[in-house]
N, C-alpha and C positions, 0 to 999 in steps of 0.2 A: 504493499500502498503505501503511495509517495505520500511525504509528510503534506508538502504545497498541497496540494488536492485537499490532503484530509483536512486541513488548517481553513478551510473555504467553508468547512462547520461550525466554525466557532462563532458565533452570534455581538454584538457587541461588546456585551455584560463581559461572558470570557474573556478575550480578547484586554478587557479592561482591568479586571483580572490577572493576566499574562504579565501586561508591562508595567500596571502599576497606576492610583490614579492621579498620583504627583503628578506621576512622565509624562500624563499625558495633558494637563491643566497648564505644562510651561514646553511640553510642544505648542498644543492649543493654539497658546503663546508668542510664539515660536513663528509660525503660521498663520497666518492673516487667515487666508482660503482651510484653512482646515485639516488636521490630521483625518487626514478619512480609512476609513476600513481596511483597504483597501493593506494599503501607505503603513498600516498593524501589521499586517501579515507579514508580510514586507518583511519590516521592521525586524520580527521576531524569527524571522526561517535562517534571517544573515547570523544568529545563536543555534542555529537549531542540535546541534548538539545538547545542548545546556540545558532543552529543553523538555529532554527526557532521565536525561541524569537525574534535575533537581527534582525531590521529591512532590512541591510543593504542585509546580509548572503539569510536569507527570501525571499528575493524577488529574487536575484538569479535562485537560485532554486524553484521559485514556475513558473520561464519564461518553466525551464523546461516539468510542466504541460503540457498532450494531452489535444487540444478545450477540449475533454468534462469529463476529468479528470477536464480541471479548469475549467467547465459549473456546475458539480457534486460538487466540495469543494465548489463554491462562492454554491448553495442550503445548505450544509453541516452549515455553515459561514455565512446566509441567507444575505448572498450578490445580488447584482444586476449579475444577470448571461448573459444584455447585450453585453459587453466588461468586460468578466469575468479574463483577463489579468488586462488590469488598477480594475478591482475591488479588487483584491489582493493583488497591490500594492500598494493601495495610500488610500485604508479605511483603519480606525485604526483596531489594531486590541485588543480588549479589552483581557479581566483573557478566562472566559468564550468560546471565541471566541481561543488563546491559545491554551489553555485544548484540541483542540475542531481539530485544527493544530496536536497534539499527538497524539492525536490518529488515527488518519488518517492513518497517517501514520508511524501508529504501533508503536508507544512510551508508554514507562512507566509512567504515573505522575515524580514529578520531586521526589527530596529526602523531597527535604519542600515544604510545600501547598505552591498555588498563592497566595499574599496576595489578599483578595478580600473583605476587610474592612477595612476604613483606622482607625488611632492609639489611643486610645481612651486619650479621652479628659478627662475621672475623673474616678479615681478608687477607691473604699475605700473599706480604708483594717483595722482591727480592733487588735491589738495588743495581744538567748545567742548569741550575738552577739560582742564579748567582746575585748578588748586591747588592743595588748601587752604595759609590765613599759613607755616606750618611746614611743609611742603614746601615753599611758593618760597622760602622765607629757603635753607632746607639746600642746593636747588638754587643759590641765585644764590652762598654762598660754597662749594661744589662748582668750576665756573665757574669760579671765579677762581682756584684753589689749583692749579686745571688749569694759570691762562695764567703759571706764577711757574715759579721751577725746585722739588723738584727734579718738578715736572710729575705727582705718582704723589699718588694721596689716597684713598683708600677710603669710602666713606660708608655711615654707624651707621645702618638704621632696626629698628625692634622691623615683626616678622613682620605680617601687616596695615594696616599705618601706609605703605603706596603708597611703597614707593621705586619697582618695576617703574615709575610713572606718572611715578615726580618724576624718575626716570633720563632716560625717551625724553623730560617736557621739554630735558637736556643737551643727549641727544644732536640735537634737531631744531632749538637754536639752532645745535650744531655747525655740523651742514648749514648750515644757512642762512645763518648768518656765512663759513664755506670752502665751495662744492655742486661744488669737485669734486676734495677728499681725501673718503675713502672713513669710516666708521665701523663697526666688526666690535666685535661680543657673539660674550661666549665663554661657553657653557656646554657642563656635561658628562651631560646627557640628551637624546635626542632633545625631552623634552614639555616642560625647558627651552629647549631651541632651539624649538621652535613657542610656545610662547608668547609668548617675544622678537619673533618674526617678527609673529605676528596686535598685538598691544597695537602697535607699533613703527604699524602699515599702518593703526589707531585712530588714532592717536594725530599721525601726519602728516599727513592727508584735513581734519584738523582743525584746526592748525597750521604746516602747510609754507607751501612756496611754490615750489615749482616740482616738478611729477610728478619722479619716482624711483624710483631699482630698489630692492629688498626679495630677497637672494642669500640660498640656501640653504645650508647647505653638509656636512651630513653624512648617517649612510648611507648611502646606492649612490645619492647624488650628485655634481653635478662642479662644479667653477670654474673657466669662464675669467680668467687674471688677466691679461689682453690686450686686453681691454675694456670695467673694473670704471673706473667717476666719480663720484667721487662719490657711491657709492651704498652705501645699509646691509647687510654679509654677517655673515649667522650661519651659523659656526660652530660644529660640536661640535667636542669639544678630541682628542678619540679621533681622528676626523678628520684635527684638522691637524696632530698629529706624525703623523702615519703618511705625514703628504706631505710634513713636514719632516723622519726618513728617508730618502725616495723624494732628494727635488730641495732642498736646503739657504737654496737661492738663490731661492727659489721664498717662502719665508716673507720673504726679505727682500725682495723684488717690493711682496709684497703689502705686509709694513706701510711702504716708502718712498711708497706713494700713499695711506696711511691719517694719518688726524688725527688720533681718541679710538679706543681699544682701550679695551671693559668686558671685567671677568675677575666671569661672575654666582656668588656660594656662591664670596667670593673670601678665605674661609678653608683651602681647597684651595693658597692660590698660590702656595704655596712648595710644594709636589710636588714632585719634582726633574723628573719630565717636564714639568707644566701652570710651572713658572718658566721649563723651555729654551724654551716654544714661549712668554711674555710680553717674556722679554727680546730674541728673535728676532724679536717685530716689532717693539719698540721703543725697548731701550737704546742701538741706532745713531743712531735718526731723535732724539734726546735735545733738541735746541732747535724740531725744529718736531711731534712728538707724543708725546703724554699718558697715561695711563694711570690709568684707576679702578677701582677694588673696590667691590661690592656684598654688603653683607652684613650678617642680622642679630647673627648672633654672630662677631665679628671675633675669635678666637682659637682655637686649634688643640683643647686642650682646658679644662678646668678646670683645672687643678693642672702640665700641664706648663707653667713659665714659657718656658726657652730657647723651643722653640718659638713663644709665646705672641713673644715679645721676634724675634725670627725672621724673625716674618707683618711683624709692626709695623718693622722695617728693610726689609722691601723696600716696603714704600711708603714709603719717607719717612718715619714715626713721622707721616705730617698721614692723619687721619678727622674728616672732617663726621660732626656725630650730629647725630641729631632735639635741636635746645635751643627750650623754651617759660617764659617771662616764668612768676615764680613755680613752678618746679619742677623739684625736683632733675632728678626721674628725670623724662622723658617717656612714657615705663607710664602713671605716672599721669596725665599729665593725657587721653592715647589715649585710658584707662577710661572720668573723666571727662566725658570730650564725650562722648559716644560709636561711639568710632571705634575700641577695641576692646572684646569684651567683657567685665564683671568676672568673673573665674574662683575658679571655687571650687575644692581639690584635696584627694583624697582616695587615704588608701591604704589596701591590701586585702592583705593577709596572706597567702602561699601558704602550707597550712599542707604542702607539698608533700611526698613522703618518699626526696625530693635529698641523699642523702648529699654533702658535697666531701670530697674526701681532699686531703693537701698536695699532690699533683702540680698538684688542680685547683686549692687557692691561689694556688700558685709561679704555674700556666698566665693566673691573672685578673689576679695584680701584676705580672706580666711585661708582659701585651699594649694594646697601645690600649681592647683593648674586648673583651667577652666572651669566648674561643675558641667556633666553630660546633661543635665535639660536645659541649660544655654546651648551649648549643644545641637543641641536640639536644635531650639528656635530658631537657628543660625542657618542652617543645614532649611526648613520650610522657609525663607522667607525669597519669595522669585522677586523680586525686585536687586539683592542680589548675588540670582542667581541666574541672571541677565547678564548682570557684569559679568559675572565667572567665565563664560561661556564666551561671552564678546573675545576674552584678555585669552581663551583658550581658542581660539579660534583665530587671533590676533598672532597666538606665539607660535603657533601648527603654521601655519605660510610661511615663518622664516626657519623653525628647527624641521627635524626631522625624525625627530625623538623626544616628548615630552613627559613631563609624568608629574600627578596631580595629588597631593595631598588631599581629601577633601576633608568635610566637617565631621561627620557622621558615615560609621554603614552605607544607611539609607542615604546618604548624597553623594555616593563614593559609584552607586549602580546607578543611580539615578542621573548624575551624568558623561557616561558612560553611555545611557538609554539612550539620551538627547542627543545627543556628538551623534552614531550612530546617523539615525532618521537624516542629521547632515549633511550624513556622508560623509563619517571621518571617518574612518580605524581606529573605536577605542572601547578599553574594554577591563571589567572594573574586579580586583581581585581584594575580596577586604574578607578578613577570621580563615578558615579551618576549611580544610576542606570536604567531602565526605567521607568516606573509601568505595572507590572504584573510580570516583570520578572523576576523570582530571583533568576540568576546564579553564581551572587555577593555574595549574601545569601547563598548559596550552597557549593559554593566554599571553603569560611571560616567555614560555618560547618564542611566537610568535612576536614578542614584543624583541628580544631580544639579538633575534636575526638580524643582515646587514641589508632586503632585503630596498626599494629607494620608495617604498610607500614612506607617507606621515603615518606616526600614530603616538594615542595618547595612553597612557597606564594610569587608571583613578584609581585611589585605593586607599583604606583607612585605617592606622595602625599595624602595618601590616609590612614597608618594605620601607621600609627608617634603615635597617638593620640584617645583616646576613639576605642582600639582594646588590647582585651583577649585572651594569647594563651598564657597558661606560661610554655607548653611544648616544645618551645620554644627555643634547646640550643646552636642557631647558624646565625648570619647575616652579612652576606655579602652589604656592603654600597660599592655600585655604582654609589653613582649622588653623585658628588662634593658639596661642601660647603661653603661658609665663615660664617655660620652662625655654632656657641658652642650654643646656643638653640635647633633646632634642625637636628644635628645632635646628643647632648644626649639623642634628643628622638625617634631617631633610635634606638639607641647601646641599651638607655632601653622596650625594645621590648624583647629580648633572654635572658637579666640578670633576670630574679623571680626565688631566693633563692625554693631550698629545702623543708622550710619552710613556705612557701608558694605557692607550691604547681608545682615549678621551680625544675630546676638545679642543681645541686655544680657547675659546671666546663659549663660555655658558653664561645664561638672563636666566637671572632669578622672580619671580615676580610672591608677593608676598599681598593680599588682602586684609585690607588694614578696617577693621571697624572703631566702629564711634562709641569709643568711649573704654574701651580693651587695649589689653598690656600690649606688646607685640615689638620685635626685631624687623629692623632694616639692614645689617651688615657683619653679619659673623667673622666680618677681616680680623675684625682687634678680638676673639673670643680667645681664640688659642693660648692669649695671654692672660687672660680672665683673672685665672683663679691660686698665679705665679707665688703673689704674695703669699697663700695659707698654705701651697710646701714649702716655705721660706722660709716658717716659725721651726726652728726646732723645741 
């Protein structure tokens, strides 16, 4: 059954539910002639695989089947045909059933294969991974500090300057020198975990000295503590905390066999949960185990001195910063040499209809960041959205790859839908993807390829870390934030330089909302916390 023909059965109400009422209102506002039913169906078909992989839209579509069609499909999917509509909407759609659904509606397989196996628990690799001079000097200084008390140090390198590659050289040196001692990498997201595991495999195959095991411990994986011996172990922090709650001695066993522990995004290290994990792994073995933190923004905020001093103290006030002769700020050197793009920062004023009450202002002042309810109200503001969409279309006329940081999950989806209706390649990446569906991976993969079509990737809360698309040369930041750390991370997605596979120039546009705090330029952010770390 052809999906395009089948979708002609969908009436106005079904189409509205599939696209979303907010999207339709905005589309109608942009198109005075009205967004016809035919155009609505055409827009939905641009993302045809998602119509079937998403449980909500799939249920709406399958309800349009005629009784005999529903029974036939149940038979194909090996479901009970007694009540086919209930079976189709209530039963679990496994990977194989999803493939069968695609075949039934005459859709080709997705560009990215649907994952049928879990991520590997252990990969054995057998040994040209060079460092730039400034990276090599930083690595040497870090290694020296890790060998002397307090054996804790934070490596401070700007986004896009090769922090991960520099660290992998440090790790490989540790494993070559102490082949029977483990190295543990900690990260808060699965994307960052897999990025670390994959990068280490590349590094060790080039500069390693002996076969080694890479062990993954996040998501649904498990870890056998009895077989660890000189391994590289990548752990999700939430997974490790669950282990700690079940068996505190297990963390001790893991730490006792380790030489080096690395904390990615280390400005989060003093969060109570993370600090407990790090201290449990390192503190009892301080004579032989070291802690290395990594961050482009070595502070908790831009104005909370107490929190920043706590972070500095946790790492023994020891920080290695990228240093380049003749430059006070290494960011200037990285731009001059082409490692980072030369970014222009431009604000766009939003004349939204949002009026802040005294209660709103009080919440903003007392919260670490902009409250979620206020973000949701901003996302629904039609005037603000029209300004954002106009600016996106302006940017994509000059840039081949543009990343948009939306205000909420719903806002990201709304912007992507609307842009596609305007003839622009756009996808929304938000939250975790359900097992068996590959839409998020396909969207990212398509955005990362090198074809000539201009593309926009909208997201909320996903692509600030653990995402690599060097060809991105523009970012539109529509998410207001009080966090200089978060703002710097968003900017960092678009400023990879030519020598690092990126661009010579970059453009950063920030939506500025009346009454809300914000940042306009992160050029000085790299040095923001130096006074805190210089205190002994």
